[in-house]
KOLVEX-506721 format. One record per residue: residue number from 1; residue in one letter; z negated, y negated, x negated of N, C-alpha, C in turn. Coordinates in steps of 0.2 Angstrom, whole numbers. Example, Ala and Ser with C-alpha at 12.3 -4.5 7.8 and 13.67 -1.06 7.14 Angstrom:
# residues 2
<1 "A" <-39 28 -66> <-39 22 -62> <-39 16 -66>>
<2 "S" <-35 11 -64> <-36 5 -68> <-39 0 -64>>
# end
This chain:
# residues 156
<1 "X" <-650 -461 -469> <-653 -463 -462> <-651 -460 -457>>
<2 "X" <-655 -456 -454> <-652 -453 -446> <-648 -457 -443>>
<3 "X" <-643 -453 -439> <-638 -458 -434> <-641 -462 -429>>
<4 "X" <-647 -459 -426> <-650 -463 -420> <-653 -469 -423>>
<5 "X" <-656 -469 -428> <-660 -475 -432> <-654 -480 -433>>
<6 "X" <-649 -477 -435> <-643 -484 -438> <-640 -485 -432>>
<7 "X" <-640 -483 -427> <-637 -484 -419> <-642 -490 -417>>
<8 "X" <-647 -489 -418> <-653 -493 -415> <-653 -500 -420>>
<9 "X" <-653 -498 -425> <-652 -505 -430> <-645 -509 -429>>
<10 "X" <-640 -506 -428> <-634 -510 -427> <-634 -513 -421>>
<11 "X" <-636 -510 -415> <-638 -513 -409> <-643 -520 -409>>
<12 "X" <-649 -518 -414> <-652 -524 -414> <-648 -531 -419>>
<13 "X" <-643 -528 -423> <-639 -533 -427> <-635 -535 -421>>
<14 "X" <-631 -532 -417> <-627 -536 -411> <-630 -539 -408>>
<15 "X" <-636 -538 -405> <-641 -543 -401> <-641 -550 -404>>
<16 "X" <-644 -550 -411> <-645 -557 -414> <-638 -560 -416>>
<17 "X" <-631 -555 -417> <-627 -559 -418> <-625 -564 -410>>
<18 "X" <-625 -558 -405> <-623 -561 -399> <-627 -567 -397>>
<19 "X" <-634 -567 -397> <-638 -573 -396> <-637 -579 -400>>
<20 "X" <-635 -577 -406> <-635 -582 -411> <-628 -587 -410>>
<21 "X" <-623 -584 -407> <-616 -586 -405> <-615 -589 -398>>
<22 "X" <-621 -587 -395> <-622 -588 -388> <-616 -584 -383>>
<23 "X" <-615 -578 -385> <-610 -573 -383> <-616 -569 -377>>
<24 "X" <-611 -568 -372> <-615 -561 -367> <-617 -555 -370>>
<25 "X" <-623 -552 -368> <-624 -546 -369> <-622 -539 -366>>
<26 "X" <-616 -538 -365> <-613 -534 -359> <-615 -526 -361>>
<27 "X" <-615 -522 -357> <-616 -516 -357> <-610 -512 -362>>
<28 "X" <-603 -515 -362> <-597 -512 -364> <-598 -515 -371>>
<29 "X" <-600 -520 -373> <-600 -521 -380> <-604 -516 -383>>
<30 "X" <-610 -515 -381> <-614 -510 -385> <-612 -501 -383>>
<31 "X" <-608 -500 -377> <-605 -493 -378> <-600 -493 -383>>
<32 "X" <-596 -499 -384> <-590 -499 -389> <-594 -497 -396>>
<33 "X" <-599 -501 -398> <-601 -501 -405> <-606 -494 -405>>
<34 "X" <-607 -491 -400> <-612 -484 -399> <-605 -479 -400>>
<35 "X" <-599 -479 -398> <-595 -475 -401> <-592 -477 -406>>
<36 "X" <-590 -482 -409> <-589 -483 -415> <-593 -479 -422>>
<37 "X" <-601 -481 -419> <-606 -478 -424> <-607 -471 -424>>
<38 "X" <-602 -468 -418> <-604 -460 -418> <-597 -456 -421>>
<39 "X" <-593 -459 -424> <-589 -456 -428> <-589 -458 -437>>
<40 "X" <-587 -454 -440> <-586 -456 -446> <-579 -457 -450>>
<41 "X" <-574 -458 -445> <-566 -457 -445> <-564 -467 -446>>
<42 "X" <-558 -468 -448> <-555 -473 -446> <-553 -474 -441>>
<43 "X" <-553 -481 -436> <-549 -480 -430> <-545 -486 -429>>
<44 "X" <-540 -485 -425> <-537 -491 -422> <-539 -494 -414>>
<45 "X" <-538 -499 -413> <-540 -501 -406> <-536 -495 -401>>
<46 "X" <-530 -493 -402> <-527 -488 -397> <-531 -481 -396>>
<47 "X" <-535 -480 -402> <-538 -474 -402> <-545 -475 -399>>
<48 "X" <-547 -481 -401> <-553 -481 -399> <-553 -483 -390>>
<49 "X" <-548 -485 -389> <-546 -486 -380> <-546 -478 -378>>
<50 "X" <-542 -474 -380> <-543 -467 -378> <-549 -465 -378>>
<51 "X" <-553 -465 -384> <-560 -463 -383> <-564 -467 -378>>
<52 "X" <-564 -472 -378> <-568 -475 -373> <-566 -474 -365>>
<53 "X" <-560 -472 -364> <-556 -470 -357> <-560 -462 -356>>
<54 "X" <-562 -460 -359> <-563 -453 -359> <-572 -453 -358>>
<55 "X" <-575 -460 -359> <-582 -459 -359> <-585 -462 -351>>
<56 "X" <-590 -464 -351> <-592 -467 -345> <-591 -474 -343>>
<57 "X" <-590 -478 -349> <-588 -484 -348> <-580 -485 -350>>
<58 "X" <-577 -485 -343> <-570 -488 -346> <-568 -494 -347>>
<59 "X" <-565 -496 -351> <-565 -503 -354> <-556 -506 -354>>
<60 "X" <-556 -511 -354> <-548 -514 -353> <-548 -514 -361>>
<61 "X" <-541 -514 -363> <-538 -514 -370> <-541 -522 -371>>
<62 "X" <-540 -526 -368> <-542 -534 -370> <-550 -533 -372>>
<63 "X" <-554 -530 -369> <-562 -530 -370> <-562 -527 -377>>
<64 "X" <-559 -522 -379> <-559 -517 -385> <-557 -524 -391>>
<65 "X" <-551 -526 -389> <-549 -531 -394> <-553 -537 -397>>
<66 "X" <-557 -539 -392> <-562 -544 -392> <-568 -543 -394>>
<67 "X" <-570 -537 -392> <-577 -533 -395> <-576 -532 -402>>
<68 "X" <-569 -530 -405> <-568 -528 -411> <-568 -533 -415>>
<69 "X" <-565 -538 -414> <-565 -544 -417> <-573 -548 -418>>
<70 "X" <-577 -546 -411> <-585 -549 -413> <-588 -545 -418>>
<71 "X" <-586 -538 -417> <-590 -534 -423> <-588 -535 -430>>
<72 "X" <-583 -536 -431> <-580 -539 -440> <-584 -543 -440>>
<73 "X" <-582 -548 -435> <-585 -555 -438> <-593 -554 -439>>
<74 "X" <-597 -550 -434> <-604 -549 -436> <-605 -545 -443>>
<75 "X" <-599 -542 -445> <-602 -538 -450> <-603 -531 -450>>
<76 "X" <-602 -528 -442> <-605 -521 -441> <-598 -516 -442>>
<77 "X" <-591 -520 -443> <-587 -514 -444> <-582 -518 -449>>
<78 "X" <-576 -514 -452> <-573 -517 -458> <-567 -518 -454>>
<79 "X" <-562 -522 -457> <-555 -521 -454> <-550 -521 -460>>
<80 "X" <-546 -514 -459> <-542 -513 -467> <-534 -514 -463>>
<81 "X" <-530 -515 -468> <-523 -517 -466> <-519 -512 -470>>
<82 "X" <-518 -506 -469> <-515 -500 -473> <-508 -500 -473>>
<83 "X" <-504 -505 -477> <-497 -505 -477> <-495 -508 -470>>
<84 "X" <-488 -506 -467> <-486 -509 -461> <-489 -505 -455>>
<85 "X" <-494 -501 -456> <-497 -498 -450> <-501 -502 -446>>
<86 "X" <-504 -501 -439> <-508 -505 -436> <-515 -506 -440>>
<87 "X" <-519 -511 -439> <-524 -511 -442> <-530 -507 -441>>
<88 "X" <-533 -505 -447> <-538 -498 -445> <-544 -502 -447>>
<89 "X" <-550 -498 -443> <-558 -501 -443> <-562 -496 -445>>
<90 "X" <-568 -498 -448> <-571 -493 -451> <-579 -495 -450>>
<91 "X" <-584 -492 -448> <-591 -495 -447> <-593 -496 -453>>
<92 "X" <-597 -502 -454> <-599 -504 -462> <-606 -504 -463>>
<93 "X" <-609 -505 -458> <-617 -504 -459> <-620 -498 -464>>
<94 "X" <-623 -500 -468> <-626 -495 -472> <-621 -490 -475>>
<95 "X" <-615 -492 -476> <-609 -488 -480> <-609 -488 -485>>
<96 "X" <-607 -483 -491> <-605 -485 -498> <-598 -487 -498>>
<97 "X" <-597 -490 -503> <-591 -493 -504> <-587 -487 -507>>
<98 "X" <-581 -486 -505> <-574 -480 -506> <-569 -482 -508>>
<99 "X" <-565 -479 -509> <-557 -480 -511> <-554 -476 -504>>
<100 "X" <-547 -479 -504> <-542 -477 -499> <-535 -474 -503>>
<101 "X" <-533 -469 -501> <-526 -466 -502> <-524 -465 -497>>
<102 "X" <-517 -470 -498> <-513 -470 -491> <-507 -468 -492>>
<103 "X" <-504 -465 -488> <-497 -460 -488> <-492 -465 -486>>
<104 "X" <-487 -467 -491> <-482 -471 -489> <-477 -469 -484>>
<105 "X" <-478 -463 -483> <-472 -460 -478> <-475 -458 -472>>
<106 "X" <-481 -454 -472> <-484 -453 -464> <-490 -458 -462>>
<107 "X" <-493 -461 -467> <-498 -465 -466> <-505 -463 -467>>
<108 "X" <-505 -456 -469> <-513 -453 -468> <-516 -458 -473>>
<109 "X" <-523 -458 -470> <-528 -462 -475> <-533 -456 -477>>
<110 "X" <-533 -457 -484> <-539 -452 -484> <-546 -456 -490>>
<111 "X" <-551 -454 -488> <-557 -459 -492> <-558 -455 -498>>
<112 "X" <-559 -458 -503> <-562 -454 -508> <-567 -458 -514>>
<113 "X" <-571 -456 -517> <-577 -459 -519> <-576 -458 -528>>
<114 "X" <-575 -463 -532> <-575 -462 -540> <-581 -465 -543>>
<115 "X" <-586 -462 -544> <-593 -462 -545> <-592 -467 -552>>
<116 "X" <-587 -466 -556> <-587 -471 -562> <-585 -478 -560>>
<117 "X" <-580 -479 -555> <-577 -485 -553> <-583 -488 -549>>
<118 "X" <-587 -484 -545> <-593 -487 -541> <-597 -489 -545>>
<119 "X" <-600 -487 -549> <-604 -489 -556> <-602 -495 -559>>
<120 "X" <-596 -497 -559> <-594 -502 -563> <-593 -508 -559>>
<121 "X" <-592 -507 -553> <-591 -511 -548> <-597 -513 -544>>
<122 "X" <-602 -510 -544> <-609 -512 -541> <-612 -515 -542>>
<123 "X" <-613 -521 -537> <-617 -528 -538> <-615 -530 -545>>
<124 "X" <-609 -531 -547> <-605 -535 -552> <-605 -541 -551>>
<125 "X" <-607 -545 -556> <-605 -553 -555> <-599 -554 -559>>
<126 "X" <-595 -557 -555> <-589 -560 -558> <-589 -568 -559>>
<127 "X" <-593 -571 -565> <-593 -578 -565> <-599 -580 -559>>
<128 "X" <-597 -584 -555> <-601 -586 -549> <-601 -581 -543>>
<129 "X" <-597 -577 -544> <-595 -572 -538> <-599 -564 -539>>
<130 "X" <-603 -564 -535> <-607 -557 -533> <-604 -553 -528>>
<131 "X" <-602 -546 -531> <-599 -542 -527> <-604 -538 -521>>
<132 "X" <-603 -538 -515> <-607 -534 -510> <-604 -529 -508>>
<133 "X" <-596 -528 -508> <-594 -522 -507> <-586 -523 -508>>
<134 "X" <-583 -518 -510> <-576 -518 -510> <-571 -513 -508>>
<135 "X" <-565 -515 -508> <-560 -509 -505> <-554 -509 -509>>
<136 "X" <-554 -501 -512> <-548 -502 -516> <-542 -497 -514>>
<137 "X" <-536 -499 -512> <-531 -496 -508> <-525 -491 -513>>
<138 "X" <-526 -486 -513> <-519 -483 -518> <-514 -480 -514>>
<139 "X" <-508 -482 -514> <-503 -481 -510> <-497 -474 -515>>
<140 "X" <-496 -471 -510> <-493 -464 -515> <-491 -459 -508>>
<141 "X" <-490 -453 -510> <-487 -447 -506> <-494 -443 -505>>
<142 "X" <-495 -441 -500> <-500 -437 -497> <-497 -428 -500>>
<143 "X" <-500 -422 -501> <-498 -417 -503> <-493 -414 -497>>
<144 "X" <-493 -414 -491> <-488 -414 -486> <-481 -417 -488>>
<145 "X" <-483 -423 -488> <-476 -427 -489> <-472 -426 -495>>
<146 "X" <-477 -425 -500> <-474 -424 -507> <-471 -417 -507>>
<147 "X" <-474 -413 -504> <-469 -406 -504> <-462 -407 -500>>
<148 "X" <-464 -410 -494> <-457 -411 -490> <-452 -414 -495>>
<149 "X" <-455 -419 -498> <-449 -423 -504> <-447 -418 -509>>
<150 "X" <-451 -413 -511> <-448 -409 -517> <-444 -404 -512>>
<151 "X" <-445 -402 -507> <-441 -397 -504> <-435 -400 -503>>
<152 "X" <-433 -407 -501> <-427 -410 -499> <-423 -411 -506>>
<153 "X" <-426 -412 -511> <-424 -414 -517> <-421 -408 -520>>
<154 "X" <-424 -402 -519> <-421 -395 -522> <-415 -392 -518>>
<155 "X" <-415 -395 -512> <-409 -392 -509> <-403 -395 -510>>
<156 "X" <-404 -402 -513> <-397 -406 -515> <-395 -404 -521>>
# end
């Protein structure tokens, strides 16, 4: 789906959510949503604040925290907690389930898709529970940290 069409749909979904919950429809909330849906990367609140600081909408950290919470509740973004790192978020509308490889040393997050696992879990029923999406976290060392560990070990 083209990016502009997706942005239009998520804006409509945000409007519906805000109206249903009795929240104000502020330009800042829509600007934050647009920035999020302009990237394909994971982000945390600080990186989103930095991005917003460089745009025409300069918003406070409190506004970003509050808006991110609203967007999670509205189902427009997903929250991930990778180890002890700050919470990471990613857009969720029309996104394919995927897996996350998390480096336990540097915190790098890499997305991977395993088609076999996707096929097993897609629309799977577990008793009375039907899967809508899932997140799989795999912890280990990224190539860079793994090489650094090997060099460190070989010096001893």
